[in-house]
N, C-alpha and C positions, 0 to 999 in steps of 0.2 A: 619425251617425258619417261624415264627409265624406273621402270618397278612400280609403277603406277594403276589400279583399276578400281573400278567397281564392279561387283557384281551383286544381283539384286537376284533375291533367292524367295521370295514371298511378299503376296500382297495383302494388308486386310479385305474380304469381300463385301465389310461396310464401312469403313474410312478411307485415309488415303495409307496408312500404316503402311511401312515396308520394312523387310528385316534384309541383311546383303554383308560385302563382306566389301571390307574399300584395303586392297592391298598396300602395303610401301615398302621402302627397303629396308626400314627395322621391325617389317612383319607384317602380319595382318590385325583389323580390327572389328570386329564383329559389331554390326549394327543392326536397332539403335544401343549407344551406350556412351554413357556418362564417362567425359575425363575430367581428373582431379588435377586442380591448379597448381604447378609449381611456381611461382613467380620469380624468384630468384635462383633458379634452377635448385630448388628442392621443393618437397611438399611439406610446410609446415610441420617441425617436431617429430618425422616418420622416417626413416631410412629407405632406399629403393627396394630394399628386400622383403620389409613389410609393406611396400606401396604396392609389391607383384602380390602379394598374399593377397590384398585384397582382392582381386580381380580385375586390378585395373589395368590396363592396354596401350593407353596415349596419354601422355600427359602434355600439360601445355606448361609456357611459360614466357617473359615479357622480355619483348625488345629493347623496350623504354626505360626499363628498371638494372637491367643486363649491361644496357651502353652505359650506365651512369658507375654501375658497379656491378663487377670488376672491372668493368671495360672488357669488347668485344673483344681487341687483343689477347687477354690473360686466356679466357673461353677456350679461343683457336689453338695457343700456347700449349693448352692442357690438353688437347687431341679434340675438340669440338664438344660441342654439347652434351652428345652422349657422354663420350668420354666423361668429360670433366664432372657430371654430375653421375657419374654411376647406376645410369639406365640406358638399357640396350632395348626397349622397345620405341614405336611410333612416338615422336614426338611433333611438337606444333608450337611457331611463338605466334604471340600476337605483334601489330604491328607499330604500336605505341600509340596508336589514332585518342584509345579510349582513354589512358593513363594522361594524355594531355588535352582531353576534355575535360578533364577533371579538376585540371589547373589554369581554370576558367579566369582566375583573379592576376594568373602570373603569364599569362601567355597574347601572343598575337599572329594571328591567322590572316596570312595572304595568299595568292596566288602558287608562291613559290613554295611556300610550306608552312611551317610553323615556329617562332620564337619563342622563348620563353624560357624562366629560373628556376635551376634545378633548386627543387625544397629541401635537397642535403644543404648545400655550400652557397647558394646565390648565384651558382654559375652561370651564363649566360649559355642556351645550346640552341640549334638550326637543327630541326629535324624535317629534312622531305622527303617527299614519297622515295626520290633515289638514295639519300642516305636510308632513309628504313629499309630497302631491300637489301642497302652493299652490307649493313650490319645484320640482316637477318643470312644472310649470304656464308657470312665467316663465323657465324655461330653454328648452323650446318643443322637445323631441324627441318624434319621429312614434310612439312607442310611450313608454308610460311602466307602469311596475310597479306594484302594490299595496306600502304596510306589511306585512312579516309578521314574526312572530319564526321564526327557524330555530335549531332543537334542536341542539344539539351531540350528538357520538355517542361512549361511550355516554351513554345516555337514559335514566331509567326512562320505560315507559309511560306511568305517569301523566302523569311532568313532560311528554312529546311528546303524550298526548291536551291536556294544560290549552296549551301552548302551538299544536297545532292548531287547538282550539276557535275561541282570544285572535285567531289568522289569521284567520278566518274573521270574526268580528266586527270586525276592524279594515278588513277589507275593505269591508262594509258603509258603514262610515264614508269610506272612498276614494270609493266609488262618487257618496255624497252631496256628497262636495266636490267631485270632479268639475270642472271650470268648463270647459275645452276641447274642442270637437268634432272638432277638426282632430287631436288626439291620440288614439290609440286604449289603454285601461286593460286591461294584462292581470293577471287572480287569479295567483296562487299557489299550485301544491297542497302542501303538506306530511304532515308525518306519519310521519316516519323510518325507522325500518327496521321500521314494524308493516305490515305489508300491507294488515291491514282499516280502518287509520284513514286509511292513503291513498286504499283505495277510497272511502269515504267523504266523505272530504273532494273528492277529485275528480268523483262524482256531484253532489255539491251546487255546487260552482262549474259545473258543465255544464249545471245547470237556469239559472244566472244569466243564460246568453247572451250571453257577454261576446266581446270582437273578436276574441281570442286566449288562449292557458292557456299558460301556466309551469310545468315542474316544477322543486321548488326543495330545497333541504337535502340536495344527494347531495353528493360531493365533501366530504363534510366530516370522514372520517376511518373511512369506514367502509370495510371490503377492496372491492373491485372486486366480485366475483360478485355482492354485495346490493345492489351498485347497479343491477348488470345484471337483478335480479329486481322492485327496484323502478320499476324504469322500465318493463320488460316489462307490469308488473301495473297503472301509471296510467296510460299513454299511450293504452290503447286505449280506456279509460274516458273520455278527454276527446273533444269533440265531435268528427265525421268532418271538417267544412266549416269548423274553423278552423285554424291555427298553431298548433303545439306547440312551443313554445323550453323547452328542459334545460339548467339554466343552470349555469354554472362548468365544462363537460366539454368538451374538444377533444382526447384521443389519437385516433389513427386506432379502435381497439377500440373505446372507450367510444363513439368517434358511430356506426362501422357498426353495434354492438349497437343503441344510440337507436334509427338511421333503423331499422333490422329489426321495431323497433316499435313503428315510425308519428310518430317526432318529425323538426320540419322544423327547428329550428333548433339552433343550439349558438354559447358563446363560451366564450373562454378565457383569459386570459393568461400561458399559456406559449410560445407562440411568440415572443414580446421578453422575457421574462423568462428563456427558457433560451438566446436571442442573448445577452445580458447575460454570460451565464455560457460563453461559449464554445462553446455546443451548435446544432449544425442534424440538421436535420429531414428525412431523407432516407431515403421509399422506408416512411416510420414508423418507424425507426431513429433514435437519438439518436446522433452524432458528436460529440464532444470535438476542437475546431480545433486542440489545445493538446497534443495526442496525436502524439510523433514522425513516426509513419507519413505524417502530410499535408505536412511542411517540404518535400518534394521531391515532391509528387506536384500536376503539370501540368496537373491533369483539373479541369474543371468537380464544383462539390458534386454536382451531379445533370445529365448529359446530356442528360434529356429534359428538363428544367424552363425555362420560357420567362423565369424571372426574370432580372431585371438583373444579379443578382449573380452569376447561371450561365450568363447571355449572355457576360459583361466581363472573370470573373477566376477565377482558379484556385482551386483546394485549399491550395496552397504561400502564395498573397498572402493569400489570410483567414485564415488561420494565423502569416501574418507578422505582420498588423494584429491579431492577438490578443495574440501574444506583445510585440509593443510597445507595448499598452493605447490602438490608436489609435480613435476616436470612430466612425472607419468601420465597424472591426470589426460592432459591432453593429449600426447601419447596413443591412450589407449581408446581415448575418446572418436579423434582424427581417423583412426584405422575402421575405429564401430562404423562411424559416418559415410567414410567412402563406402567401404564395403557393402551399407545401405542403400545407395544411390548408386553404384555397378549392379548390385541385386536386383534392383526396381527395374533397370532396363536388359538387363538378361531376361528376366521373368518377363517383361514385356517381348523379348526376342522370340521367344518358345511359345509365345503365346501366339503372336503373328505365323510362326511356322507351321501353326495348328489351326488356323482360322479359329482362334477363342480369344480376339483380342474386345473385342466388345461386351462378351462374357465375363472375361477375368479382371478387366480394369474400368468397365464403363462407368463402375463410380467413380473414379476420377473427373470424369468427365461430365460436364448438366447435360441434362437432354437435350437441351438445344443446341448444344457442342457439338452431339454426334449426330443430329442432322442437319447441323449445316447452318442452321436458322442461332444467328447467337442473340435477337432480339438488340443486334446494334443496326444503324445505322449511318448514312455520309450526311453531312452538312453540306449548303449550297457550294462551298468551298476544296469538299473532299476528303475534310478533315471529318474523325472518326465521332457518332453523336454515340451516349448511351441514352436508355429511355427516360433517364433524369436527369441528363443536361438539355439549357436550350442548344437548338441548332443556332451557329457561330452566325455573326452581325456579317454581312457580305462587307 
C-alpha cells in the first residue's frame, strides 16, 4: 500500500478518544476530523478554494452518483477525481451501497450484486462488488469503500444476519477486484442494532489487516441512543493502529460520542443541506435565519468563528439574503456550517492532545456515556433495548 499510514499521537485517559494523523497520497488528515460531502464531485454551493478555507482536509464523493452522472469515463478523461473537481487534498469515495439501500422500492439484491432502476432515467443498472471497485479505481480517490449491503431499520435479526454475512462475502470479492496500490480499501462493519452481529463482523474484519475500517448502517432511522451503543461496542474491536470511520454522522453529540468510543473520521451532508434550508450551526445549535429576530441583528453568526461569513457579514445580512432567496445565502451558510463542524473536531483533537477531552467536551456526553453505562441492555436475540423498550420476543 503506497503512502498510507496512521500515527497515533495521544489517547484520552478517561475514554477511548484518540488523536492521530492519517497519511494519504494527497496529504495528511489530522484526526479526529469531520469530512464534508461532495456527492457529485462538488460540495454544494462552494468552490474548492472556499472549501479549503473551512479547514476541511478530506472530502467525500459518491460512486453511485458519479457513475450515473457524468460517468467515470469522463472523470478519468478529466484527469481523475482530484483534477476533475479541482481539489488536491485527500478524497474518499463511498461504494454506492447506501444509495442502493435508499432505492428500496427500485432494487433487487442477489448474491451477485444489486440490480436497480436509475431514478434519473429509468435505466436498469447492475452494481456488483467488482463493478463498484472498478468504478472507484477509475475515479481515483485516495480511500475507497467496499460494496456492502446496508440493512434498514427496523429489520429482523434474520434479515440483518443475512445482510451482514453477504457484506463479508462481497468484501472478499472487493479485495480480489481492487487493482490500485495508491488507493486504500476500507471494509464496512454492518450488523444493524444486534450487538453480537456487530462484534462478530468487527472481529472478522480486523483479522484481514486492512488499511482502515468503517462503521456503517447507522443513521438509518434508529434512535440516537441505539446508535451510541452500536458505536461504543463496535469501535474498540477494530484495530488500534488503523483509522476508524463512522459513516454518515455529523452532529456535535454524535461525533463526541463517536470520538469517546475511539472513532477518527466522520462525514455528513448536514452542513450544506441545512444551509440550503436557511439553517446555521452555532455552538451545536440550529438557527433558522428566517426567524424575525435576525432581521435587525447586526452581529456575526458567531463572533468566535474565523470563517469568511462570520468575518464579513452580519446575521441581518444573511437573513436578508435568505428571505430574498439569493444563492449567496446558501454559500455563506455552507461555508460557516462546514467550518463549524471541522472546528469542533479540531478543538476536540487539541483537547485530546492535552488530555482535557472530558473537561472540555464532557457536556456533550451523558454521564452514563462517559462511564460506559448507557442504561441500555440487550434482549435475548442480541438486539439493543432501551429502558422504555420491551425485550423483543423470541
